[in-house]
C-alpha positions in Angstrom: 111.0 100.8 82.7 109.6 104.0 84.3 106.6 104.0 82.0 105.8 100.3 82.9 105.9 101.1 86.7 103.7 104.1 86.1 101.2 101.9 84.2 101.2 99.3 87.0 100.6 102.0 89.6 97.7 103.4 87.6 96.2 100.0 87.1 96.5 99.2 90.8 94.8 102.5 91.8 92.0 101.9 89.3 91.5 98.3 90.6 91.5 99.6 94.2 88.9 102.3 93.5 86.8 99.9 91.6 87.0 97.4 94.5 85.9 100.0 97.1 83.1 101.0 94.8 81.8 97.4 94.5 82.1 97.0 98.3 80.0 100.1 98.7 77.4 98.8 96.3 77.0 95.6 98.2 76.9 97.5 101.5 74.2 99.9 100.4 72.1 97.0 99.0 72.4 95.2 102.3 71.4 98.3 104.2 68.4 98.9 102.0 67.3 95.3 102.3 67.8 95.3 106.1 65.8 98.5 106.5 63.0 97.2 104.2 62.7 94.0 106.2 62.8 95.8 109.5 60.2 98.4 108.3 57.8 95.7 107.1 58.2 93.3 110.0 55.5 95.0 112.1 53.1 95.2 109.2 52.9 98.9 108.4 55.2 101.7 107.4 55.6 104.7 109.6 56.8 108.1 108.5 60.2 107.4 110.1 60.5 104.1 108.2 59.7 105.8 104.9 62.2 108.5 105.6 65.0 106.0 106.4 64.3 104.0 103.2 64.2 107.2 101.1 67.5 108.4 102.6 69.2 105.0 102.1 68.0 104.8 98.5 69.1 108.3 97.8 72.6 107.6 99.1 72.7 104.4 97.1 71.8 106.2 93.9 74.5 108.8 94.6 77.0 106.0 95.2 76.2 104.4 91.9 76.8 107.8 90.2 80.3 107.9 91.7 81.5 105.0 89.7 85.3 105.3 88.9 86.2 106.3 85.4 86.9 103.4 83.0 90.4 102.0 82.7 90.7 102.9 78.9 92.7 106.0 79.5 95.6 104.2 81.0 
């Protein structure tokens, strides 16, 4: 009984981490798309626009690398 509860808790924690990670992916993609559209709306890219896009893309790549470990070890 105790092992079953522990397994269910581990599975819940994994699903919760994975859900937050997926929410972050969609948020970063929205942010990058929004910045891209806003940057290109006036027809040219300024240094500030390029810096913002580079920063958002760097954070997105870092977020992708933070993917939760697989559920195989449960």
